VOPAGU-2260 file (C-alpha; in pm, 1 decimal, decimal comma):
REM VOPAGU-2260
SITE   aa  ch    i         X         Y         Z
SITE  MET   A    0    1809,2   -5543,8   -6962,5
SITE  ALA   A    1    2050,0   -5524,7   -7283,6
SITE  VAL   A    2    2062,9   -5182,9   -7430,1
SITE  PHE   A    3    2162,9   -5196,3   -7794,9
SITE  SER   A    4    2251,6   -4887,9   -8031,0
SITE  ARG   A    5    2089,3   -4884,8   -8389,4
SITE  ARG   A    6    2403,5   -4981,7   -8527,6
SITE  GLU   A    7    2416,3   -5276,7   -8313,2
SITE  ARG   A    8    2037,9   -5375,3   -8386,9
SITE  ARG   A    9    2144,9   -5334,8   -8748,3
SITE  ALA   A   10    2424,7   -5584,3   -8751,3
SITE  GLY   A   11    2272,3   -5796,2   -8475,9
SITE  CYS   A   12    2489,6   -5734,3   -8216,9
SITE  TYR   A   13    2463,4   -5683,9   -7897,5
SITE  ARG   A   14    2649,2   -5509,2   -7550,7
SITE  GLU   A   15    2624,4   -5531,7   -7226,9
SITE  PRO   A   16    2433,1   -5268,4   -7017,2
SITE  ARG   A   17    2632,2   -4969,4   -6867,8
SITE  ARG   A   18    2699,4   -4969,8   -6541,1
SITE  VAL   A   19    2643,0   -4669,1   -6314,3
SITE  VAL   A   20    2921,2   -4559,2   -6113,2
SITE  ALA   A   21    2871,4   -4384,7   -5789,3
SITE  SER   A   22    3001,2   -4016,4   -5781,4
SITE  ARG   A   23    3306,9   -3953,0   -5576,1
SITE  CYS   A   24    3259,1   -3604,9   -5520,5
SITE  PRO   A   25    3279,8   -3538,8   -5141,2
SITE  PHE   A   26    2951,4   -3313,7   -5176,8
SITE  VAL   A   27    2702,3   -3593,0   -5278,6
SITE  LYS   A   28    2607,4   -3910,8   -5079,6
SITE  ARG   A   29    2596,5   -4270,8   -5251,1
SITE  GLU   A   30    2226,3   -4302,2   -5237,0
SITE  GLY   A   31    2029,9   -4003,3   -5442,4
SITE  GLY   A   32    2282,5   -3759,1   -5302,5
SITE  PHE   A   33    2284,8   -3524,4   -5571,8
SITE  MET   A   34    1930,8   -3477,6   -5565,4
SITE  ASN   A   35    1903,3   -3419,9   -5214,9
SITE  HIS   A   36    2216,5   -3152,6   -5235,3
SITE  ILE   A   37    1992,2   -2969,6   -5520,3
SITE  LYS   A   38    1692,9   -3000,8   -5320,7
SITE  SER   A   39    1861,2   -2846,2   -5025,5
SITE  SER   A   40    2024,5   -2555,8   -5205,3
SITE  LEU   A   41    1686,3   -2480,2   -5370,2
SITE  ARG   A   42    1529,6   -2431,3   -5032,4
SITE  TRP   A   43    1786,0   -2218,1   -4884,0
SITE  ALA   A   44    1756,6   -1993,5   -5193,5
SITE  LEU   A   45    1406,8   -1983,9   -5165,2
SITE  SER   A   46    1415,8   -1889,5   -4810,2
SITE  LEU   A   47    1673,4   -1623,5   -4866,5
SITE  ILE   A   48    1440,2   -1485,2   -5170,0
SITE  ILE   A   49    1128,6   -1480,2   -4915,3
SITE  ALA   A   50    1310,2   -1304,2   -4655,6
SITE  LEU   A   51    1451,2   -1028,5   -4869,4
SITE  LEU   A   52    1098,1   -1008,5   -4993,9
SITE  LEU   A   53     963,2    -914,5   -4679,2
SITE  PHE   A   54    1242,5    -683,0   -4557,4
SITE  SER   A   55    1150,6    -481,4   -4861,1
SITE  ILE   A   56     787,9    -477,9   -4801,1
SITE  GLN   A   57     826,2    -381,5   -4437,4
SITE  ALA   A   58    1072,9    -111,0   -4524,2
SITE  CYS   A   59     833,0      43,8   -4782,0
SITE  LYS   A   60     547,0      37,3   -4542,1
SITE  PRO   A   61     463,1     405,9   -4386,0
SITE  SER   A   62     516,8     332,6   -4015,6
SITE  GLU   A   63     270,3     452,1   -3779,9
SITE  HIS   A   64     503,8     709,0   -3720,9
SITE  ALA   A   65     640,6     812,1   -4030,7
SITE  LYS   A   66     635,5    1150,2   -4161,5
SITE  THR   A   67     463,8    1273,2   -4491,5
SITE  ALA   A   68     673,1    1496,6   -4753,9
SITE  SER   A   69     595,4    1767,4   -4587,6
SITE  GLY   A   70     715,0    1696,2   -4240,5
SITE  THR   A   71     413,3    1666,3   -4063,4
SITE  GLU   A   72     348,1    1339,7   -3887,3
SITE  ALA   A   73     121,0    1115,1   -4102,8
SITE  ASN   A   74     -58,6     897,3   -3829,0
SITE  GLU   A   75      75,4     920,9   -3494,1
SITE  ALA   A   76     -94,6     900,3   -3139,2
SITE  VAL   A   77      40,6    1149,4   -2959,2
SITE  PRO   A   78     122,8     992,5   -2595,4
SITE  LEU   A   79       7,1    1227,3   -2300,3
SITE  ARG   A   80     191,3    1121,2   -1932,3
SITE  TYR   A   81     -51,4    1263,7   -1720,4
SITE  ALA   A   82    -378,3    1374,7   -1868,6
SITE  LYS   A   83    -706,7    1142,7   -1897,4
SITE  LEU   A   84    -940,0    1348,8   -1975,8
SITE  PHE   A   85    -874,5    1394,0   -2336,4
SITE  THR   A   86    -708,6    1204,1   -2641,0
SITE  MET   A   87    -457,0    1343,8   -2924,1
SITE  LYS   A   88    -403,2    1190,0   -3272,3
SITE  ARG   A   89    -225,8    1313,0   -3588,2
SITE  GLU   A   90    -361,3    1203,3   -3912,8
SITE  ASN   A   91    -232,9    1368,9   -4245,5
SITE  GLY   A   92    -110,5    1681,4   -4122,8
SITE  CYS   A   93    -458,9    1736,7   -3905,1
SITE  THR   A   94    -503,6    1660,8   -3524,2
SITE  ARG   A   95    -772,2    1439,1   -3347,5
SITE  ILE   A   96    -891,7    1540,4   -3027,5
SITE  ASP   A   97   -1146,1    1348,5   -2771,4
SITE  VAL   A   98   -1251,0    1535,7   -2455,6
SITE  PHE   A   99   -1410,6    1346,8   -2194,5
SITE  ALA   A  100   -1602,3    1483,8   -1869,6
SITE  GLY   A  101   -1512,4    1411,8   -1529,4
SITE  GLU   A  102   -1685,3    1170,6   -1435,8
SITE  LYS   A  103   -1549,9     837,7   -1348,0
SITE  ASN   A  104   -1547,6     579,6   -1602,0
SITE  SER   A  105   -1634,7     804,1   -1849,9
SITE  SER   A  106   -1560,9     635,0   -2172,0
SITE  VAL   A  107   -1767,7     837,1   -2436,7
SITE  PRO   A  108   -1619,7    1182,6   -2526,5
SITE  VAL   A  109   -1833,9    1474,1   -2470,2
SITE  ALA   A  110   -1665,4    1672,3   -2777,4
SITE  ARG   A  111   -1482,7    1537,8   -3076,5
SITE  TYR   A  112   -1235,4    1771,9   -3292,0
SITE  LEU   A  113   -1047,4    1770,5   -3602,4
SITE  LEU   A  114    -801,8    2056,3   -3607,2
SITE  VAL   A  115    -711,3    2134,0   -3964,3
SITE  PRO   A  116    -430,4    2381,5   -4047,8
SITE  ARG   A  117    -532,0    2682,4   -4229,3
SITE  GLY   A  118    -498,9    2645,7   -4596,7
SITE  LYS   A  119    -565,1    2282,0   -4591,1
SITE  ALA   A  120    -852,4    2093,1   -4697,7
SITE  VAL   A  121   -1070,6    1905,9   -4482,0
SITE  PRO   A  122   -1054,2    1572,7   -4492,8
SITE  GLU   A  123   -1320,7    1319,3   -4465,0
SITE  HIS   A  124   -1451,7    1256,3   -4096,6
SITE  ASP   A  125   -1699,9    1144,1   -3875,0
SITE  ALA   A  126   -2026,1    1366,0   -3851,4
SITE  ASP   A  127   -1986,4    1420,2   -3496,0
SITE  MET   A  128   -1648,0    1593,5   -3512,9
SITE  LEU   A  129   -1642,9    1986,2   -3451,4
SITE  VAL   A  130   -1396,7    2102,6   -3743,0
SITE  VAL   A  131   -1153,4    2391,0   -3606,6
SITE  LYS   A  132    -908,5    2582,7   -3848,0
SITE  THR   A  133    -561,7    2650,1   -3674,8
SITE  PRO   A  134    -428,5    2805,0   -3546,1
SITE  VAL   A  135    -697,6    2986,4   -3394,8
SITE  ARG   A  136    -734,3    3364,9   -3390,2
SITE  ARG   A  137   -1037,8    3444,0   -3225,4
SITE  LEU   A  138   -1155,1    3300,6   -2887,5
SITE  THR   A  139   -1302,0    3353,5   -2582,3
SITE  CYS   A  140   -1215,6    3175,9   -2231,9
SITE  ASP   A  141   -1449,9    3088,0   -1903,7
SITE  ASN   A  142   -1216,8    3032,8   -1639,2
SITE  GLY   A  143    -858,2    3161,7   -1510,3
SITE  LEU   A  144    -683,6    2834,3   -1547,9
SITE  GLU   A  145    -724,2    2868,6   -1944,7
SITE  VAL   A  146    -606,5    3251,9   -1940,8
SITE  SER   A  147    -304,8    3132,8   -1811,8
SITE  PHE   A  148    -212,6    2847,9   -2040,0
SITE  LEU   A  149    -284,9    3145,8   -2285,3
SITE  ASP   A  150       0,5    3353,9   -2114,2
SITE  LEU   A  151     235,4    3089,5   -2103,3
SITE  LEU   A  152     176,6    3016,2   -2449,0
SITE  GLY   A  153     221,3    3382,8   -2557,8
SITE  ALA   A  154    -136,7    3379,5   -2731,5
SITE  SER   A  155    -313,9    3635,0   -2472,8
SITE  LYS   A  156    -381,1    3841,3   -2836,0
SITE  ALA   A  157    -617,2    3579,1   -2943,0
SITE  LEU   A  158    -857,7    3627,4   -2626,4
SITE  VAL   A  159   -1147,3    3847,9   -2692,2
SITE  GLY   A  160   -1386,9    3772,6   -2477,3
SITE  VAL   A  161   -1432,6    3631,5   -2087,2
SITE  SER   A  162   -1707,5    3501,0   -1871,1
SITE  GLY   A  163   -1638,4    3808,6   -1652,7
SITE  LYS   A  164   -1466,1    3882,0   -1319,3
SITE  VAL   A  165   -1629,4    3564,6   -1098,4
SITE  LEU   A  166   -1430,5    3296,3   -1259,6
SITE  ILE   A  167   -1113,5    3510,3   -1356,6
SITE  SER   A  168    -929,0    3697,2   -1135,0
SITE  HIS   A  169    -625,7    3801,3   -1354,8
SITE  ASP   A  170    -565,3    4156,6   -1295,4
SITE  ARG   A  171    -475,6    4243,5   -1679,4
SITE  VAL   A  172    -834,7    4089,0   -1760,9
SITE  HIS   A  173   -1030,6    4300,1   -1506,2
SITE  ARG   A  174    -852,5    4609,5   -1634,5
SITE  ALA   A  175    -950,3    4534,6   -2010,6
SITE  ILE   A  176   -1321,5    4462,0   -1887,2
SITE  ASP   A  177   -1313,8    4776,3   -1712,8
SITE  ASP   A  178   -1167,7    4994,4   -2008,4
SITE  GLY   A  179   -1373,5    4765,2   -2271,1
SITE  THR   A  180   -1082,7    4573,0   -2472,5
SITE  LEU   A  181   -1250,2    4263,5   -2361,2
SITE  ALA   A  182   -1604,9    4212,1   -2398,8
SITE  VAL   A  183   -1787,3    3979,4   -2106,4
SITE  THR   A  184   -1964,4    3712,1   -2245,2
SITE  GLY   A  185   -2101,9    3532,1   -1892,4
SITE  TYR   A  186   -2093,3    3166,9   -1815,9
SITE  GLY   A  187   -2337,6    2858,4   -1781,9
SITE  ARG   A  188   -2670,8    2967,3   -1807,0
SITE  SER   A  189   -2591,2    3319,3   -1828,0
SITE  THR   A  190   -2375,6    3301,9   -2131,9
SITE  ASN   A  191   -2498,4    3585,9   -2377,8
SITE  MET   A  192   -2521,8    3415,1   -2698,1
SITE  GLU   A  193   -2568,3    3776,4   -2898,1
SITE  THR   A  194   -2249,3    3897,7   -2762,8
SITE  LEU   A  195   -2051,1    3549,5   -2855,6
SITE  LEU   A  196   -2198,6    3606,1   -3213,5
SITE  ALA   A  197   -2079,6    3956,3   -3242,4
SITE  LEU   A  198   -1738,0    3844,2   -3129,5
SITE  LYS   A  199   -1713,7    3546,9   -3362,6
SITE  PRO   A  200   -1457,2    3349,8   -3207,1
SITE  ASP   A  201   -1311,5    3041,4   -3362,6
SITE  VAL   A  202   -1345,4    2863,7   -3022,8
SITE  THR   A  203   -1515,7    2929,8   -2731,9
SITE  PHE   A  204   -1339,2    2759,5   -2414,1
SITE  ILE   A  205   -1600,5    2624,7   -2138,3
SITE  ILE   A  206   -1545,7    2387,2   -1852,9
SITE  THR   A  207   -1735,1    2089,4   -1879,8
SITE  SER   A  208   -1908,3    2076,0   -1555,2
SITE  PHE   A  209   -2153,3    2337,2   -1680,7
SITE  GLY   A  210   -2291,9    2016,4   -1813,6
SITE  VAL   A  211   -2431,1    1939,6   -2187,3
SITE  ASP   A  212   -2693,0    2203,3   -2246,0
SITE  LEU   A  213   -2447,1    2514,0   -2265,7
SITE  PRO   A  214   -2213,8    2301,5   -2552,0
SITE  PHE   A  215   -2544,9    2216,6   -2708,9
SITE  ARG   A  216   -2673,4    2587,9   -2743,5
SITE  LEU   A  217   -2341,3    2698,8   -2851,0
SITE  ARG   A  218   -2358,0    2483,4   -3178,4
SITE  SER   A  219   -2736,4    2557,1   -3219,5
SITE  TYR   A  220   -2582,2    2919,7   -3286,4
SITE  GLY   A  221   -2306,2    2816,9   -3510,5
SITE  ILE   A  222   -1996,2    2849,7   -3213,1
SITE  THR   A  223   -1794,1    2612,3   -3156,0
SITE  PRO   A  224   -1750,8    2526,4   -2786,5
SITE  GLY   A  225   -1378,3    2391,1   -2646,9
SITE  LEU   A  226   -1437,7    2170,1   -2383,4
SITE  PHE   A  227   -1193,9    2207,7   -2081,4
SITE  SER   A  228   -1181,7    1949,9   -1812,3
SITE  ALA   A  229    -861,4    1986,8   -1658,0
SITE  TYR   A  230    -970,4    2082,4   -1322,2
SITE  HIS   A  231   -1105,2    1716,1   -1269,7
SITE  GLU   A  232    -771,0    1585,3   -1400,4
SITE  GLU   A  233    -623,8    1317,5   -1108,5
SITE  HIS   A  234    -281,3    1435,4   -1106,2
SITE  PRO   A  235    -160,8    1793,2   -1084,5
SITE  LEU   A  236      56,7    1698,7   -1377,3
SITE  GLY   A  237    -199,6    1622,0   -1571,1
SITE  VAL   A  238    -421,2    1931,0   -1497,0
SITE  VAL   A  239     -68,3    2107,6   -1635,6
SITE  GLU   A  240     -65,6    1882,4   -1951,6
SITE  TRP   A  241    -377,7    2030,2   -2069,9
SITE  ILE   A  242    -171,0    2326,7   -2208,5
SITE  ARG   A  243     -83,2    2084,3   -2485,2
SITE  PHE   A  244    -451,7    2071,9   -2565,7
SITE  MET   A  245    -449,3    2479,0   -2571,8
SITE  GLY   A  246    -141,1    2420,4   -2777,9
SITE  ALA   A  247    -272,1    2228,4   -3079,0
SITE  PHE   A  248    -544,9    2497,2   -3104,2
SITE  LEU   A  249    -298,8    2751,7   -3140,9
SITE  GLY   A  250     -56,7    2607,1   -3340,7
SITE  LYS   A  251     208,4    2608,3   -3039,9
SITE  GLU   A  252     234,7    2229,2   -3001,3
SITE  SER   A  253     573,0    2227,4   -2976,5
SITE  LEU   A  254     581,3    2522,0   -2725,6
SITE  ALA   A  255     315,7    2380,9   -2506,3
SITE  GLU   A  256     529,6    2051,6   -2507,0
SITE  ALA   A  257     869,1    2222,5   -2366,2
SITE  ILE   A  258     675,0    2430,3   -2117,5
SITE  PHE   A  259     507,2    2100,4   -1992,5
SITE  ARG   A  260     802,8    1892,2   -1954,3
SITE  GLU   A  261    1024,9    2163,0   -1768,5
SITE  LYS   A  262     701,4    2179,1   -1529,9
SITE  GLU   A  263     697,8    1809,3   -1525,6
SITE  ALA   A  264    1067,3    1807,9   -1431,0
SITE  ALA   A  265    1030,6    2053,0   -1156,4
SITE  TYR   A  266     749,6    1877,8    -991,0
SITE  LEU   A  267     908,8    1514,6   -1023,3
SITE  ALA   A  268    1219,8    1661,4    -834,5
SITE  MET   A  269    1052,9    1807,9    -535,1
SITE  GLN   A  270     853,0    1451,8    -517,8
SITE  GLN   A  271    1191,6    1342,4    -490,0
SITE  ARG   A  272    1277,2    1520,7    -142,3
SITE  VAL   A  273     980,3    1308,0      46,9
SITE  ARG   A  274    1043,6     990,7    -115,5
SITE  LYS   A  275    1191,5     845,3     197,2
SITE  VAL   A  276     927,0    1004,8     448,3
SITE  GLN   A  277     839,8     770,1     718,7
SITE  LYS   A  278     590,3     971,9     922,2
SITE  ARG   A  279     287,0    1139,3     749,9
SITE  PRO   A  280     101,3    1351,5     923,7
SITE  THR   A  281    -310,4    1332,7     896,1
SITE  VAL   A  282    -481,5    1610,6     708,2
SITE  ILE   A  283    -834,3    1733,3     612,0
SITE  ALA   A  284    -949,3    1981,2     353,1
SITE  GLY   A  285   -1257,8    2151,4     310,2
SITE  TYR   A  286   -1524,1    2370,4     520,9
SITE  MET   A  287   -1887,6    2317,1     642,2
SITE  ARG   A  288   -2169,1    2435,5     458,1
SITE  LYS   A  289   -2524,2    2423,9     551,1
SITE  GLY   A  290   -2470,7    2114,6     798,7
SITE  THR   A  291   -2251,2    1944,4     496,6
SITE  TRP   A  292   -1877,3    1936,8     469,5
SITE  SER   A  293   -1771,4    2080,6     113,7
SITE  THR   A  294   -1443,0    1942,5     -66,8
SITE  MET   A  295   -1476,7    2176,5    -375,6
SITE  THR   A  296   -1151,8    2319,2    -243,9
SITE  ALA   A  297    -991,9    1941,6    -255,7
SITE  PRO   A  298   -1023,9    1821,3    -608,6
SITE  ARG   A  299    -859,7    1509,6    -704,0
SITE  SER   A  300    -570,8    1676,5    -830,2
SITE  PHE   A  301    -498,0    1826,7    -495,8
SITE  VAL   A  302    -565,6    1492,6    -286,0
SITE  THR   A  303    -295,1    1339,6    -497,4
SITE  MET   A  304     -70,7    1623,0    -410,5
SITE  LEU   A  305    -147,0    1558,9     -75,6
SITE  ASP   A  306     -18,3    1190,0     -74,9
SITE  HIS   A  307     310,8    1328,0    -316,4
SITE  ALA   A  308     374,3    1575,9     -28,5
SITE  GLY   A  309     401,7    1284,1     271,1
SITE  ALA   A  310      65,2    1334,1     415,3
SITE  ASP   A  311    -256,0    1116,9     458,8
SITE  TYR   A  312    -600,9    1288,7     345,2
SITE  LEU   A  313    -829,6    1129,0     556,4
SITE  PHE   A  314   -1121,1    1171,7     339,6
SITE  LYS   A  315    -948,7     963,1      51,1
SITE  GLU   A  316   -1141,2     682,2      67,1
SITE  LEU   A  317   -1480,1     849,0     103,3
SITE  GLU   A  318   -1684,8     919,0    -204,1
SITE  PRO   A  319   -1849,4    1246,5    -176,8
SITE  GLU   A  320   -2225,3    1325,9    -273,0
SITE  ARG   A  321   -2267,9    1492,1    -581,4
SITE  GLY   A  322   -1887,4    1505,4    -590,9
SITE  TYR   A  323   -1770,7    1721,1    -328,1
SITE  LEU   A  324   -2051,4    1685,2     -19,5
SITE  LEU   A  325   -1973,5    1465,2     298,4
SITE  SER   A  326   -2135,2    1428,0     601,8
SITE  GLY   A  327   -2086,0    1696,6     835,3
SITE  GLU   A  328   -2086,6    1453,9    1152,7
SITE  VAL   A  329   -1814,9    1265,2     968,5
SITE  ALA   A  330   -1611,3    1587,2     899,6
SITE  MET   A  331   -1635,8    1708,1    1286,0
SITE  GLN   A  332   -1495,2    1348,4    1371,7
SITE  ALA   A  333   -1210,1    1372,9    1139,5
SITE  GLY   A  334   -1149,1    1716,5    1217,0
SITE  GLN   A  335   -1087,3    1654,3    1594,5
SITE  GLN   A  336    -852,2    1387,2    1518,0
SITE  ALA   A  337    -644,7    1524,9    1198,2
SITE  ALA   A  338    -305,3    1694,2    1264,3
SITE  PHE   A  339    -383,9    1967,3     984,7
SITE  TRP   A  340    -655,2    2164,5     794,1
SITE  LEU   A  341    -593,8    2304,1     458,3
SITE  ASN   A  342    -767,5    2523,9     199,2
SITE  THR   A  343   -1057,8    2635,2     444,9
SITE  HIS   A  344   -1231,0    2807,9     139,1
SITE  SER   A  345   -1261,6    3186,7     314,1
SITE  GLN   A  346   -1056,5    3474,3     277,1
SITE  ALA   A  347    -982,1    3413,9     637,0
SITE  SER   A  348    -608,9    3506,5     729,9
SITE  THR   A  349    -655,9    3447,4    1101,4
SITE  LEU   A  350    -804,9    3181,9    1313,6
SITE  GLN   A  351   -1065,6    3405,0    1479,7
SITE  GLU   A  352   -1236,7    3471,3    1128,5
SITE  VAL   A  353   -1237,3    3080,6    1059,3
SITE  LEU   A  354   -1379,5    3039,1    1395,1
SITE  THR   A  355   -1640,9    3302,1    1327,9
SITE  GLU   A  356   -1784,2    3122,4    1053,9
SITE  ASP   A  357   -1803,9    2785,6    1274,0
SITE  GLY   A  358   -1775,6    2775,6    1639,9
SITE  ARG   A  359   -1753,6    2376,4    1608,2
SITE  TYR   A  360   -1447,2    2420,6    1474,9
SITE  GLY   A  361   -1253,4    2489,0    1795,3
SITE  GLU   A  362   -1269,3    2132,5    1845,2
SITE  PHE   A  363   -1046,6    2033,9    1565,9
SITE  ARG   A  364    -701,4    1974,6    1644,9
SITE  SER   A  365    -519,2    2164,7    1401,1
SITE  VAL   A  366    -718,2    2433,2    1515,7
SITE  ARG   A  367    -604,0    2395,6    1894,5
SITE  GLU   A  368    -223,7    2329,2    1774,6
SITE  GLY   A  369    -220,7    2611,0    1539,0
SITE  ARG   A  370    -169,8    2398,6    1213,0
SITE  VAL   A  371    -422,3    2556,7    1007,9
SITE  TYR   A  372    -320,4    2650,2     639,5
SITE  ASN   A  373    -515,4    2869,0     406,7
SITE  ASN   A  374    -442,3    2858,5      12,6
SITE  ASN   A  375    -447,0    3233,1     -11,0
SITE  GLY   A  376     -93,2    3354,7      29,5
SITE  SER   A  377     -75,1    3478,6    -253,4
SITE  CYS   A  378    -380,9    3717,4    -397,0
SITE  PHE   A  379    -507,2    3933,3    -707,8
SITE  ARG   A  380    -583,0    4288,7    -634,9
SITE  ASN   A  381    -930,6    4179,0    -600,9
SITE  GLY   A  382    -857,4    3957,3    -292,1
SITE  LYS   A  383    -927,5    3655,1    -474,3
SITE  THR   A  384    -627,8    3386,2    -437,8
SITE  ARG   A  385    -393,4    3295,6    -686,4
SITE  TYR   A  386    -408,0    2940,5    -623,6
SITE  TRP   A  387    -674,6    2817,7    -851,0
SITE  ASP   A  388    -586,2    3084,8   -1177,5
SITE  ILE   A  389    -218,2    3065,3   -1181,6
SITE  GLY   A  390    -104,2    2797,5    -905,4
SITE  MET   A  391    -242,3    2519,2   -1081,1
SITE  THR   A  392       8,3    2615,5   -1319,8
SITE  GLU   A  393     278,6    2568,2   -1142,9
SITE  PRO   A  394     257,5    2250,3    -928,9
SITE  ASP   A  395     625,9    2233,2    -812,7
SITE  GLN   A  396     555,5    2544,6    -593,7
SITE  ILE   A  397     207,9    2454,8    -460,2
SITE  LEU   A  398     410,4    2086,1    -374,3
SITE  ALA   A  399     687,3    2287,4    -236,1
SITE  ASP   A  400     453,2    2480,7     -23,1
SITE  LEU   A  401     257,8    2134,3     112,8
SITE  VAL   A  402     625,5    1963,3     150,8
SITE  ALA   A  403     741,0    2265,8     395,6
SITE  ILE   A  404     405,9    2249,3     599,5
SITE  PHE   A  405     437,8    1884,2     646,1
SITE  HIS   A  406     759,5    1806,9     657,7
SITE  PRO   A  407     969,8    2139,3     727,6
SITE  GLU   A  408    1281,2    1983,7     800,0
SITE  LEU   A  409    1302,4    1901,3     443,7
SITE  MET   A  410    1244,2    2240,0     313,9
SITE  PRO   A  411    1482,9    2470,9     531,2
SITE  GLY   A  412    1432,2    2859,0     487,9
SITE  HIS   A  413    1172,8    2810,3     233,5
SITE  THR   A  414     926,5    3059,0     217,3
SITE  LEU   A  415     546,5    2981,5     172,6
SITE  ARG   A  416     395,8    3115,0    -169,4
SITE  TYR   A  417      31,6    2992,7    -195,8
SITE  TYR   A  418     -30,2    2918,9     146,2
SITE  ARG   A  419     -65,5    3094,0     464,5
SITE  ARG   A  420     -77,7    2968,8     836,1
SITE  LEU   A  421    -348,9    3127,6     998,8
SITE  GLU   A  422    -294,8    3241,3    1342,6
């Protein structure tokens, strides 16, 4: 179609239509090349802008491990390496802790805590959480392991009461009870609420095996129970890791972590000594009690330690009744086969003393061959073993004893610390 200008139309003239000449630009193709180039450039620019925006948003978003301006962790799950019966999480300067009982497959916490630093406002929290101001200044303990953790953390001055002399054998605790500087609160159903109320503890630490009645009673009196499940852990380092639980209440998290790491390294180094062991001797642990065999002296962590020491525990696959009782007949048969017998649960220091308790022990292979070891190699002044109160905070030392017992060639010159051979 002809195209005329205004002047040409007035003059009645016309001209040939303009011919579009293809661009010779090397960047543009003949078939719509210029527009394709523009579209491609726009797409590239748009992609770059989107990428920059996403990067900027991500950089501005606080990470789960980010710290607040005060230096406190804003929102961070505290990783635990071996302990399975408590969890920790830091949120906006506070610490949330869930504690679980020792029963298998227990997924519901028996206690939940919100640890709030003194001077900080208590944030919103679930109704079932117990709020504790930290660091706690006054506390009570009902067992020796808790007291040992306090000693390691340098927090013994916070201890204002103990359950008594039955579950705690530390010499200094007994002296303090005798001179009246430490109150006796009782334990379990015999806990004296009036004494506890007078002491005004920030937290009263109790073991979870006492059941739910005691924590409920304590709370009804306005006393905060600190449930303690360390004895039920399956790994010996899981037991020691409860020092981090205590450290959180005492405001000594960093020190607790450092102590734990040191003990972990020592234990793993000892465990490496038996990594190439091929011959694993058989072993039993416990004692006969009213026709049944009690494994009270062989908790889960001890069974794990036997494996780490290169021995096979003959009761490992059995499920004890009420958690610790086995058939007496089954135990006697195992005793006739086992090369070693450990943790006889007595103050016996000779084989004759063991045989006096039950003459059938004479049928045990370990008794005939002189391979019976009791875990009372180190005792307090009252004659009770240090094994449970202090030894469990030194699992590397116990493991060293076990390796020396089962594989003496790996521990030349080792002197038993927590064990003694009964002769």
